Structure formats: structure tokens, C-alpha cells
C-alpha positions as CSV (number, residue, x, y, z in Angstrom):
1,M,5.5,19.0,21.2
2,A,3.8,16.9,23.9
3,S,6.3,15.3,26.2
4,N,4.6,12.0,26.2
5,L,4.1,10.0,23.0
6,H,0.8,8.8,24.3
7,D,-0.5,12.4,24.3
8,L,-0.2,12.4,20.5
9,P,-2.5,10.9,17.8
10,D,-1.7,7.2,16.9
11,S,0.2,8.4,13.9
12,P,1.0,11.7,12.1
13,C,-1.2,10.6,9.2
14,I,-4.0,13.0,8.0
15,G,-5.2,10.9,5.1
16,V,-3.5,13.0,2.4
17,C,-0.8,10.5,1.3
18,S,1.7,11.2,-1.3
19,T,4.3,8.4,-0.6
20,L,3.5,6.7,-3.9
21,F,5.0,9.7,-5.7
22,D,7.2,11.4,-3.1
23,E,10.0,10.1,-0.8
24,V,8.5,12.3,2.0
25,C,4.7,12.5,2.4
26,K,3.3,16.0,1.8
27,G,0.5,15.2,4.3
28,C,2.3,14.0,7.4
29,G,6.0,14.6,6.7
30,R,7.1,11.0,7.1
31,T,9.3,9.1,4.7
32,A,7.8,6.2,2.7
33,A,9.7,3.8,5.0
34,E,8.4,5.4,8.1
35,V,4.8,5.3,6.8
36,S,5.0,1.6,5.8
37,N,6.8,0.5,9.0
38,W,5.0,2.8,11.5
39,V,3.3,-0.1,13.3
40,F,6.6,-1.8,13.9
41,L,8.5,1.2,15.3
42,S,9.2,1.4,19.0
43,D,7.8,4.2,21.0
44,E,11.3,5.9,21.0
45,E,11.5,5.6,17.2
46,K,8.0,7.1,16.8
47,H,8.8,9.9,19.2
48,A,11.9,10.7,17.1
49,V,9.8,10.9,13.9
50,W,7.3,13.2,15.6
51,V,10.1,15.5,16.8
52,R,11.7,15.6,13.3
53,I,8.4,16.3,11.4
54,Q,7.3,18.9,13.9
55,Q,10.7,20.7,13.7
56,D,10.5,20.6,9.9
57,G,6.9,21.9,10.0
58,T,6.5,21.7,6.2
59,A,3.9,18.9,6.0
60,M,0.2,19.8,5.5
61,R,-0.5,18.5,9.1
62,F,1.4,21.5,10.5
63,K,0.3,24.1,8.0
64,Y,-3.3,23.6,9.0
65,D,-2.5,23.8,12.7
66,K,-1.2,27.4,12.1
67,L,-4.4,28.7,10.4
């Protein structure tokens, strides 16, 4: 993962949202609460989310990176 939050995209979103039906989005790996509150999170909170979703690696965002 990039060491600087500002080296990452504005959000993990890839436009494949499933948070209306799933607690964790299949597209980006964030929880529904993280998606809806993203703009209000601090840089440290956003960085923690990026770390968690990259370590989990199950979201579509990361599966396409490995192709």
C-alpha cells in the first residue's frame, strides 16, 4: 500500500456498489457506514479503512488489480 493517503484515489469506490444489499460492499470492501460517512472521515480513519480492505483483498477492486 502507498505510504501516503494522498497517493491513493479519493475513495476505494469503483462504482460497483452493493451496500443496499450487503453489509460490506462487494466492489470496494467498505462497510455501508464507511461508504456513507467517507467524506466525514479523518485522513487517519480513511487510511485505516484502506489498510483493512487491502489486507482483506476480497473486494472486486483488488481482484481486478491481480489480473
